[in-house]
N, C-alpha and C positions, 0 to 999 in steps of 0.2 A: 503495499501500498505504497502512496505518496501523500507526504501533506504540503498543504497549499497555504501560503498565509504573506498577508500584505507586506512590501517592503516602500520605501519612500526614496523618488528618486526626483531629480530636479528635470525639468525638459527644456531645452534648447532646441530655438529654430532660427539656423544664417540664411540668409540671403544676401547669395554673388551670383549672378552671371556663368564665372570661373570658380572652377575648383578639380585638386587634383582628379586624373593625371597633367591637367593643363599647365605648364610651365612659366603662366606669366608673373609677374612679379606678385600682383594681389593673392591670386593661387595659390602657391607657394606661402607663402607668409600663414593667409586664414587656413590652409591642409593642414600648417604643422600645428597652429593654434588650438584648433578645433580635438585633434589628436591627440593633446594635454589637457584639454577641460575632459574629454570622453574620462580619459586615465585619473579624472580627479572627480568622478562620482556623475558628471552629467550625461544627460541621452542627448545625445545632440542627432538633430535631421537638418541637413543640407538641402536646399531648392536650388539646383543649377542648371545650368545649360548642357549642351552637349557639346563637347570639346572637338576641334579640328588638330588635322594631323594625323600622318599616317600611321602612329605608331596609337590611336584616340578611337581609332574609326569601329575599332567593336565592342566601348565601352557601354553596359546596357544602360538601359533607365532607368532600371535600378537597383542598386547595390549593397552589402555592408562593405567597410573599407574599415580596418583599424579602429573597432568599435563604435564609426560614426555608419549612420543611416544614408545614400546619397541616392538623392531622386532627381535626374534632369528629366529638361523637357523643354518648349519649343523645337526649332528646325537646326539642322547641323549647316550651318550658313560660314563660309570662312570671311570674317568682316573687317580682314586685312587687304581683302580686295579690292575694295573701290568705299565711298562711303556709301552711297545705295546698298551692299553687301551689309554694311555695318547697321545703317537703317533699318534694313530685312532685317538681321539675326534680333538686335533689338528687339523687333513689336512681336517678332513671335517668342523670342522668353515671354516678353511683359502680359502678352495674352494667355500664357499659360499659367504664370504665375496668379493673376488674378484668378485664374481658375483652381488651382491649386487652394489659397489661401482661403477664398471668400467659401468652398464649399469641402474642404478635407483637414483646417489647422485645426489642432486643438485651441477652446481658450485660455487651456491650465499653462498653455506653452509661452516660452518668453520667445520674442524674436528680435535678433537682431538683424538689421541691412546692412551690407555696404554699398560704396556709393560705386557700383562695378552693376549695370550701367548706372550715368550718370542720376535718371532719372530715378531710379529702383524705392528712393525714401520715399515720393512722393505716391508712388504706388500704394506702396504697405501704405500710408496715411489713410487712401482712399479706402483703402479694405477695412483696414485696421474703423473707420466712421461703422459700416455695418457689423462688425462684431466685436464683443467684449476685453481683444487683450490689448495691452499695452507694447511700445518696442522700440528699440532703442538704433540709433544711427549710429553707425561708424565713419565715417568722415576722411575717406583717403583724399577724394581732391574737392576742390566748390566750382561747379557749374552752377549757371553759366559767367561767373566771372571769370575763370579761366580764360576763353573762350574769346570776353571783352578784352580783355587784358592784351591778348594776342592779335585783337584787332576784326577777327573775324566774324562776329556781331556789333550791330552798336547797342550804347548802353542804354539810350532810350527807345532801341527799335520794339514791335511789339513781341518778338521771342523770346528777348531776354528780360520783360516786363513779366509776362507769363510765365514763363519759367523761374523769375525769382519768387514771384508771388506763393509756386508752387512748394516752394522750397520750405516759403516762410512759415506755410501751415504742418507741411511735414516736422519744422523742426522745432515747431511751438509746442507741436503736441506729442512729441516723443519724450519717453520718460528722461531719456538722459539722451547727450548731445556725446558723442566720444572726439576727441581732436588727439592726432599726432603730432604737432607743433602748437607752441606757443604762440606764435603768430597768427594760428588756425583759429586759434581761442580770441584772439582779441578781435580777429576778423567778423567771427560767429557774434560777438557780442554789440560789435560798432555795424554791421550791416543788415543782422537780421535781427537784433535784439530780446535774443539769445538770453536769461538769468543764468550766471555766475554758477548756479547753485544748481543746476543739472548739467553743465559742463565735467567732461572728465579728461583730462590728459594724459595720455598714456601712449607715448614715443610708440616708433612700429622696432624690431628686434632682424636679428640674422638668424638664420637656422642650420649655417653652412658648420661644418667640424672643422672648425679654426684650428691651424699650431704656431700660434705667434712666435716661436723661435725658428720657424722654415726660414729660411734666407730666399731670395728670389733665386740668388744664382741655384740652387736645390729641386727647381720645378724642371718637371719632364718639360712644360712649354718653353720655360729658358732655352734649355737645352736645344730641341726641335726648333727655333728658330737663330741660334746662334748669338748668342747678347752677352758671351764674354767679353768682362772690359767695360761695359756702358752704364749708363745710369737709365733706368727706364721708369718714366712714367705713363699711368694707365690710365686710359676711360675706357669704363667697363660697363656694359647696361645701353637701356634703349637711348637712340638717336633720334628723338620726338624734335614736336613741335615746342616744348618748353626749356628747350634745350642750345643750348648755344653753341654749336660744335664748329661752325667757321672761326671762332676766334683761337680757336686750338688750333687749327689751321694755319692760322697765322703765327700763333708762335712758334711752331715749329719753322716756318720759314724764316723767323730770326734768329733762329735756333740753327739753323742747317749750318751756318760753320764750324759746329763743336760737334764733330761725329759721335764722340762717346756718349753725345745724349741721343735719347730714343722714345718714340711717343705709339702707345701700342692701342689702337684702337679695335675695342673686343664689342660687337653688337649689331644691333639692325634697328633703323627706324625712317622714317620720312625724311629728315634733314639729311642722313647717310650719304644715299646717292648724291646729290650736291654738291658735300663738303669732300667727297672722294673726288668729283670732280675737278674741283680747285685744286686742290692737293696735287693731282697729274697736271693741270696747268701747268702750276707752278714749278716742275718738277721736283718734286721732292721727294729724296732717300732717306730721309730719318722718321718716315712712319710706315706705321705697320698694319694694316688694315684685315682684320679676323672678323669673320661671324659671330652669334650668337654664339654660347655656350651650355652645351648642359649642364642640369643640375650638377651630377656626378662627378663634371673636371669643373666646378667653380672656384672650389676649392686650391686647387693647385692654381688657375688662369687670375684669378685674384691675386695669391703672393706670387705674380710675376712680374713685379715690381718694385723700385724704392717710395714710389709718392703717388696718388694715385687723385685723378683730381673729379672733381661734382659739378656741374653747369646747373644754373638757374637762369632763366634771364629776368633782365628787370623787370619792374614790376608782378612776379609772380608769388612774392612774399603775402603767407598767408593761407594761398590755394591748394597745395600739392605741398611734399615734404620727399624729396626724392630717395626713394630705399636705398640707395646702392651707397649709401653712406655708413648701414649698419653693416655690409661685407667686408668694405675695408675697415671700419672696424676691429671686426672680427678680425681679420687678415695681419692685423697688425699692423699697417700702413699709414704714413704723413700723408695726411689730406688738406690738396691745394683742392678749397672750398671759392671759387668763382660764382658765390650767390650772392645776393640780396645783401643789404648789411641787417639786417632785422631780422632775416628768416632763419627758423630752428635751425636749420646747417650750422650757418654763422655763433648765432649762441652755443653751440654744442663746440666746439670747435675751442671758442676764446674758452668758454669756461674749463675744458677737459687738457688746454693747452697741447692739443694733438696734429698743429698745422697751421696753415696761412689762410689768412682771410682775401681774396682778391675779387676787385669790383667787375662787375657782369660787364662782359662786352671791350675790358680793357687788355687788350693781345702784349702790348710791352712788359706791365705788373705782372699777368701769368707768366712772360718769358724771364723778370727778373726773379720772381717766385723758383721758379725750375731751374734757374741759374744759382739761386743760394742753398738749394738744397744738393746740388748736383755738383758742387768744389767745397760742401759740406755736407756728407754722409752719413755722418755720424752724428747731427743735428735730425735727418729726418730717419734716424733707427732710431733718437732720443722720444720725438716727436709718435712714431709706431709702437711705441710699447706705453707711451701714455693712452692710446687708443684704443690698445689692446683692452689695457685696464678698464678704463669708461666700459665697453664692448661688457667684460666679465661682470663689471658691478651694476649696470643698468641695462643692459640691451641683449640680454640672452632670450631665448625665445620660453622658457621655463621661467624667467623674472615675469616676461608679459603674461602668461597665464596665471600667475601667480594674482598680478593683478585683477585680471578681469575676472578670475575664481574669486574673491575677495569683493567685489564691488555687485557682483551678479546675485553673489546670494543676498542681498542687502532685501532684493525685494524678491526673492526665488521662493513660493509658497509648494515645496515638497508632494509630488504627488503619491496618493497611493497605488500600486500596483502590483499585479500577481505573481507570485513567484514560486517556484516551483523548489522543496527542499529533496535532498537524496531521500531515500528510503526510511522509512522506520516499521 
């Protein structure tokens, strides 16, 4: 005979269009986080989209993975092919999500929605108006403000005004608003009137298995590229609209007479093709271009340098925090932060004394910063050591999971579920 009794669990639903096995930064971050939360006793259900790629075509619509229940909806659309493909992917996922939330979501679960796609918080808010549950919003970036800052839409245009209104309702009704930067906290208070009492500052993290004692010359990539005797500066990650890749090329041009200095550019994105063509026109021999590296090789590739660049264009403070910061800290490398002065990354670099801040768009300042470390590699090593200490003390996935777990438990009501015990 078997005896059945009730056990207490805390249910959590996470809404994000990307999740494992997708390799986008948002997917990697939150896949690791929620696996750790499941290990802490949370019953986690993920509502995500169908991933795109050769290795993901066989992904099931529903599966159990590392203690999580993953439900995938919408159509399999490669959003990187064009804006129309992206729009169609958003639409198909959004339509499926609304149906799932309205007709299948338990009112006892906590819901957390990340800004992927950007309008997901507005959809969750609209559905919440018909149900009794509460939700949290996790801000990884803020739109339409990002598009306005890039000059892609007008601040006073109909699209931006309506979008801002949707956000205001979604943010205002949320139980909590999680932000990954103190500049983002300030923007939400100023532009959306969100009360500071509902804002939770919780920075992102790195999940790579780092070894701060690993020298650049000991990596596989270093040997493969033949970088012996070089001082290597690396940019690794997305080369998108938020990043000023052309300034890095200009700095490389100013450093072309210094054969010891190499610039390693790793990743893909909308700005790469233009920047690569610019470098070819300048006949630069001191830049190496590599594609996006799979997660299994990130530990090696991120360590293949003495210093690493983070780029964020002027005017984008408070709208996003490039997640590449945390991989650099975990790798124990000096940070060259070409970012707005008041943004989260500039604050971290100053607080931890782990790098050099450079004004966005200033190629000569970036050149000077690279030279200063190239002639004094010991300084770069010291900055890198402090970077790893900051990662170890503040930015591991385990510490992030502990923060999330602590805050979420404040309002989590345990749900009674039947569990089967061993035979008696």
